[in-house]
C-alpha positions as CSV (number, residue, x, y, z in Angstrom):
1,M,45.2,96.5,59.7
2,I,47.7,99.2,60.5
3,R,50.9,100.2,58.7
4,V,54.0,100.1,60.8
5,S,57.4,101.7,59.9
6,L,60.2,99.7,61.4
7,A,63.7,100.7,62.4
8,T,64.9,98.0,60.0
9,G,63.8,100.2,57.1
10,V,60.7,98.3,56.0
11,E,57.0,99.0,56.4
12,L,54.7,96.1,57.4
13,D,50.9,95.8,57.4
14,V,50.0,94.4,60.8
15,A,46.8,93.0,62.2
16,V,46.4,93.7,65.9
17,A,43.7,92.5,68.3
18,G,43.0,92.3,72.0
19,D,43.8,94.5,74.9
20,P,47.3,96.2,74.8
21,A,47.4,95.7,78.5
22,H,47.6,91.9,78.0
23,P,50.8,89.9,77.3
24,A,51.9,90.2,73.7
25,I,51.9,87.4,71.3
26,V,53.4,87.7,67.8
27,L,52.2,85.5,64.9
28,L,54.4,84.8,61.9
29,H,53.0,83.3,58.8
30,G,54.7,81.2,56.2
31,F,54.8,80.7,52.4
32,P,52.8,81.6,50.4
33,E,50.4,83.2,52.9
34,S,49.9,86.4,55.0
35,H,48.6,87.3,58.4
36,R,45.4,85.6,57.2
37,T,47.0,82.3,58.1
38,W,45.9,83.1,61.6
39,R,42.3,84.1,61.0
40,H,41.0,81.3,63.2
41,Q,43.5,81.9,66.0
42,I,43.4,85.7,66.3
43,P,39.9,86.0,67.9
44,E,40.7,83.2,70.4
45,L,44.1,84.6,71.4
46,A,42.8,88.1,71.6
47,K,40.7,87.1,74.7
48,T,43.9,86.8,76.8
49,H,46.7,88.4,74.7
50,F,47.6,91.5,72.7
51,V,47.9,89.9,69.2
52,I,50.4,91.2,66.7
53,A,50.2,89.5,63.3
54,P,52.3,91.1,60.5
55,D,52.3,90.5,56.8
56,Q,56.1,89.9,56.7
57,R,58.5,91.6,54.3
58,G,57.9,90.6,50.7
59,Y,54.3,89.5,51.3
60,A,51.0,91.1,50.4
61,R,51.4,94.9,50.5
62,S,54.2,95.0,53.0
63,S,57.6,96.4,51.8
64,R,59.3,94.3,49.1
65,P,63.0,95.1,49.1
66,A,64.7,94.4,45.8
67,A,67.8,92.4,46.7
68,V,67.8,88.7,47.5
69,T,70.1,89.5,50.5
70,D,67.3,91.7,52.0
71,Y,65.5,88.4,52.8
72,K,68.3,86.8,54.9
73,P,66.9,85.3,58.0
74,D,68.8,87.7,60.3
75,K,67.1,90.6,58.6
76,I,63.7,89.1,59.0
77,M,64.4,88.3,62.6
78,A,65.4,91.9,63.1
79,D,61.9,92.9,61.8
80,V,60.3,90.7,64.5
81,F,62.2,92.4,67.3
82,A,61.7,95.9,65.7
83,L,58.0,95.2,65.5
84,A,57.9,94.3,69.2
85,D,59.9,97.4,70.0
86,H,57.3,99.5,68.1
87,F,54.6,98.2,70.5
88,G,56.9,98.7,73.5
89,R,57.3,95.0,74.2
90,S,60.6,93.8,75.6
91,R,59.3,90.2,76.0
92,F,56.6,88.3,74.1
93,T,55.4,84.9,73.0
94,L,56.3,84.0,69.5
95,V,54.3,81.8,67.2
96,G,55.3,80.7,63.7
97,H,54.2,78.4,60.9
98,D,56.3,77.2,58.0
99,W,58.8,80.0,57.1
100,G,57.4,82.0,60.0
101,G,58.3,79.0,62.2
102,A,61.9,79.0,60.8
103,I,62.2,82.6,61.8
104,A,60.6,81.9,65.2
105,W,63.1,79.1,65.9
106,G,66.0,81.5,65.0
107,A,64.6,84.4,67.0
108,A,64.2,82.2,70.1
109,L,67.7,80.9,69.8
110,T,69.4,84.3,69.2
111,Q,67.5,86.4,71.7
112,P,66.1,84.1,74.3
113,E,65.8,87.0,76.8
114,R,63.1,88.5,74.6
115,V,61.2,85.4,73.4
116,E,59.4,84.3,76.5
117,R,57.5,81.3,75.0
118,L,57.7,79.6,71.6
119,V,55.0,77.9,69.5
120,I,55.9,76.2,66.3
121,L,53.5,74.7,63.7
122,N,55.0,72.5,61.0
123,A,58.4,74.2,60.9
124,P,61.6,72.1,61.6
125,H,64.2,73.0,64.2
126,P,67.1,74.3,62.0
127,Y,69.6,71.7,63.2
128,R,67.2,68.8,62.6
129,F,66.3,70.1,59.1
130,Q,69.9,70.2,58.1
131,Q,70.4,66.7,59.5
132,T,67.5,65.3,57.4
133,L,68.6,67.2,54.3
134,R,71.9,65.4,54.6
135,D,70.8,61.9,55.8
136,D,67.2,61.2,55.0
137,P,66.3,60.2,51.4
138,A,62.6,60.8,51.9
139,Q,63.1,64.3,53.2
140,Q,65.6,65.0,50.4
141,R,62.9,64.1,47.9
142,A,60.2,66.1,49.7
143,S,62.5,69.1,49.7
144,G,63.6,68.7,46.1
145,Y,61.5,71.7,44.9
146,I,63.7,74.1,46.9
147,G,66.6,73.8,44.5
148,F,64.3,74.9,41.6
149,I,62.9,77.8,43.7
150,R,66.4,79.1,44.5
151,N,67.3,79.4,40.8
152,T,66.6,83.0,39.9
153,R,66.3,81.9,36.2
154,I,62.5,81.5,36.9
155,D,62.3,85.3,37.4
156,R,64.3,86.2,34.3
157,S,62.2,84.0,32.1
158,R,58.6,85.3,31.9
159,L,57.4,81.8,30.8
160,L,59.0,80.0,33.6
161,A,57.9,82.6,36.2
162,A,54.3,82.4,34.9
163,T,54.4,78.6,34.9
164,F,55.8,78.3,38.4
165,G,53.6,81.1,39.7
166,N,50.5,79.4,38.3
167,R,51.5,76.1,39.8
168,I,51.7,77.7,43.3
169,V,48.5,79.5,42.8
170,Q,46.6,76.5,41.6
171,R,47.9,74.1,44.3
172,F,47.4,76.5,47.2
173,A,44.1,78.1,45.9
174,A,42.7,74.6,45.6
175,L,43.0,74.3,49.4
176,A,41.4,77.7,50.1
177,V,37.8,78.6,49.5
178,G,35.7,81.6,48.6
179,R,36.8,84.8,50.2
180,E,40.2,83.4,51.3
181,R,41.0,82.3,47.7
182,A,40.2,85.8,46.4
183,A,42.2,87.5,49.2
184,H,45.3,85.4,48.5
185,L,45.1,85.9,44.7
186,D,45.0,89.6,45.3
187,E,48.1,89.4,47.5
188,W,50.0,87.3,45.0
189,S,49.1,89.7,42.2
190,Q,50.9,92.7,43.7
191,P,53.9,93.8,41.5
192,G,57.0,91.8,42.5
193,A,55.2,89.7,45.1
194,M,56.1,86.3,43.7
195,T,59.8,87.1,43.4
196,A,59.9,88.6,46.9
197,M,58.3,85.5,48.4
198,L,60.7,83.2,46.6
199,N,63.6,85.3,47.8
200,W,63.1,83.9,51.3
201,Y,64.3,80.6,50.0
202,R,67.1,82.1,48.0
203,A,68.6,84.1,50.9
204,A,68.7,81.2,53.4
205,A,71.7,78.9,53.7
206,M,69.4,75.9,54.0
207,M,71.2,73.8,51.5
208,T,74.5,73.5,53.4
209,P,73.8,70.8,56.0
210,A,75.9,71.0,59.1
211,G,78.3,68.2,60.0
212,D,77.9,66.1,63.1
213,A,80.6,68.1,64.8
214,T,78.5,71.2,64.7
215,P,77.0,71.8,68.2
216,A,73.2,71.5,68.3
217,P,71.6,74.8,69.4
218,I,69.2,74.1,72.3
219,V,66.0,76.1,72.7
220,S,65.6,77.1,76.4
221,Q,62.1,78.6,76.4
222,P,58.9,76.6,77.1
223,T,58.0,75.4,73.6
224,L,54.9,74.0,72.0
225,V,55.3,72.1,68.7
226,I,52.1,71.3,66.8
227,W,52.7,69.0,63.8
228,G,50.4,67.9,61.0
229,M,51.6,64.4,60.5
230,R,50.3,64.3,56.8
231,D,52.7,67.1,55.8
232,R,54.0,66.2,52.3
233,Y,56.9,68.7,52.4
234,L,58.1,68.5,56.0
235,L,57.9,64.9,57.0
236,P,57.4,63.5,60.5
237,V,61.1,62.7,60.7
238,Q,61.5,66.4,61.6
239,I,60.1,65.8,65.1
240,E,62.2,62.8,65.8
241,G,64.7,63.5,68.6
242,L,63.3,67.0,69.1
243,D,63.3,66.6,72.9
244,A,67.1,66.7,72.7
245,L,67.0,70.1,71.0
246,V,64.3,71.7,73.2
247,A,64.7,71.8,76.9
248,D,61.0,72.2,77.7
249,L,59.0,70.6,74.9
250,T,55.3,69.9,74.5
251,L,54.6,68.0,71.3
252,V,51.1,67.7,69.8
253,K,50.6,65.6,66.7
254,L,47.6,66.2,64.5
255,D,46.0,64.2,61.7
256,A,46.5,67.1,59.3
257,G,48.6,68.3,56.4
258,H,51.0,71.2,56.3
259,F,48.6,74.1,56.7
260,T,47.6,73.3,60.2
261,P,46.5,76.9,61.4
262,W,43.4,76.8,59.2
263,A,43.1,73.2,58.0
264,A,43.0,72.0,61.6
265,A,41.9,75.2,63.3
266,G,39.8,73.7,66.1
267,A,42.6,71.3,67.2
268,V,45.2,74.0,66.9
269,N,43.2,76.4,68.9
270,A,42.6,73.9,71.7
271,A,46.2,72.8,71.9
272,L,47.5,76.4,71.8
273,C,45.1,77.9,74.3
274,D,45.5,75.0,76.8
275,W,49.3,75.2,76.6
276,L,49.3,79.0,76.9
277,E,47.1,78.8,80.0
278,A,49.4,76.0,81.5
279,N,52.5,78.1,80.8
280,S,51.1,81.5,81.6
281,V,53.6,84.3,82.3
């Protein structure tokens, strides 16, 4: 791990691997994880790429700005491009899971000249997510927890914060084992870490679904979407009609839940490496 100071004003801990002469690939984790999300992918990708895997702002020991507005998606996307700038990379492949995937979709849409290829794991296209929040009762129920998270009352009340924090820890830690569980518990125990992670939800305008008149943003880059079909929070409805939103789409469905990078590591690595080779730059 190295500590990187970005032009955006934050410092991120970053795992790097592979030959810097190789094409760059940036890996963005989701909630409530860290760069360790990619522990099974980094060694494989490092054979052919220069891997850059940050602990994003608010997570682990990276900077934790105090204001909710410091976690707006545009600021987090700016971190991604500033990180690439730090390593002298004008273009790169971008990979994201969960919230990292949301940032990756946004980055690919806003600066397509820099994001050469896009890989998404269990993170919905923003337009499709808004559609389903408005129209799909099952997804509305699956996303019901977001309203609770966005209420900052859970931070002001020690009892609520402790209760909610313990729920997250218990559910997620039950999936992790041994060294990984200990590492995550250490990351979550950092002062202000839980609030900072939850601020990603609070700063995003995800609860204002767009109307049908809103033009759908089309992703132009070659894009691989890997989807765990047993995801309880982001339902398979998220990948319906995705080919109308992505010009060059490869879709891989896995018999897995939400945390595909490590819960289905072998299948993810096979799909990812095969697609990268087929779409080499």
